[in-house]
N, C-alpha and C positions, 0 to 999 in steps of 0.2 A: 671439547664439550659437545656432545651429541644431543641436540634439542629437536624433537619431532615437531613437525607442523602439518597442518591439514592441506592437502592438495585439491581436495574436492569439497570445499566448504560450502554448505548451503547458504550461509549468510552472504558470502562473497558472490555467489551466483545470483542470488536475489538482488543484491545491490547493483550488480552489473545491469540488471533490467530496470529497476525502479529507483535507484539511488541518486536521484537528481531532483532538484527543487520543482522544476516545471512538471515532471512526471507525477509527483505527489499532488500537485495542484490540479492537474488533469483528472487524476483519480478522485480527488475530493469532489470535483464538479460532477463526475460520473455517479458517485455515490449519492449526490444530492439530486440526481435526476436530470441533470443537464446533459443533452445528447448532441447538440448541434455545435459545429465549429465556431460560428460567430458568437454564440452565447458563451462558449468556453473561453474564447479570446477576450470577450468583454469582462468576464468574471475574474479571469486570472491576470490579465494584462500581459500575457505572453506575446512576444513578437510572432507574427504570422508564420514565418519559416520555422521557428522553434516549436510552435504548437503543432504544425504539420508534421515535423519530424518525430515529435513525441507520440502523437496519435498513430503514426505509421508503425513505430516500434512496438507500441502496445498492441496493435492489431497483429503484427508479425509474431509477437510472443504469445498471442492467444489470450490476452487479458481483456481486450475489447474486440468486438466484431462490428463490421460496417453493416448498416441496413439502409438501403436506398429509400429516398423519399423525394417527392416533387410537390412544390407549392404551385398553385394554379398560375400559369403563364411564366414559370421559371424553369430553368434546366434542372435535371436530376442532380441531387446532392446526396451525401451520406450522413446518417446519424451514427453515433458511436454508442454501443451498448455493452455493458459489462457481461463477461462470460462467467461461468462458475469459477474458473481460475482467477479472474479478476475480483469477483466477490469475496473470494477467500482472503484477500488482502484487507478486508474491512477491519478486523481486529487490530491490525498493524496501524492503520490510519487513526483509529480511535485511541490507541495507546499513545501515538505521537501527539494527538490533540490534547489528551489528558495531561501528558507531561508538559506541554506548552502552557496549558491552563494553570498548572501548579507552579511553574518556575518563570514563566515569561508574560503572563497576563498583566494588563494594566491594573491600576489600583481599583478600578471599578469592577473588576472581575473578568471572567471569560466572555468572549464575544458570542459564543454559541453553547447551548446546553443540549445534550442528547437525552431524550426521554423515551421511555417505553410507550409505544403507541397504545397499548392495551390499558395501562393504568396511569400514565403520566409521570411515573417516578423516574429520576435520573438513572441512566444506565451506568453500571460499574463493570470492571473487568477483574476476574479472579483466575488464578492458576489452580489447577486441581490435577492430581495424579490419576492414572487410569482406575485406581481403586477408590477414588472419590475423596481422598484426603486433601485438604486445603494446603497450598504451598504459598508461604508469605514472601519468599524472596530467594535470591541465588544461593544463599547459605544452606537452603534446604533441598538443593538440586545437585545431583552427581552426574556429570557427563560421562558416558561410557561409549566405546566405539559401536557404531551401528553397522548394519550389514554392508553398507557401501563405503566403510571407512578405508581410506588409503593414507597411511602415515609414511612419511619420508624424512630422512635425516636432513637437517638444515645444512649439513656439510656434504651433502651429495650421496648419502647412503641409501 
């Protein structure tokens, strides 16, 4: 049986960068406006070495950038700010949060609600095709090979 699989899967490549708990918690903090190491460590509970490694990887991958700052009488340190590439992950984090709110929240409800700054209404995520049609789920989607598709046989073909 010849079963094709994807050798250049965008999901796999993305997970290689962000597919770890501490990375998502660092991104959560960055999206909440937290920029400094000590604040991220306090808010996430990440061990110092783990947080340092995650921040370095996110900087190396271009999701965060370092910006030096100096408090009076202190040595220079770095703040971590989201880049455009990092900000593009926001819908992913919101989707994870909404899934957790739906399936894992305590009986009291979700711990955080995201609202539109302009009107105060809760934000929602929706899929839409390029022609503007609403897409309610995976049964309304057809995967087709993209320009970068590379298919290889699972049996070495």
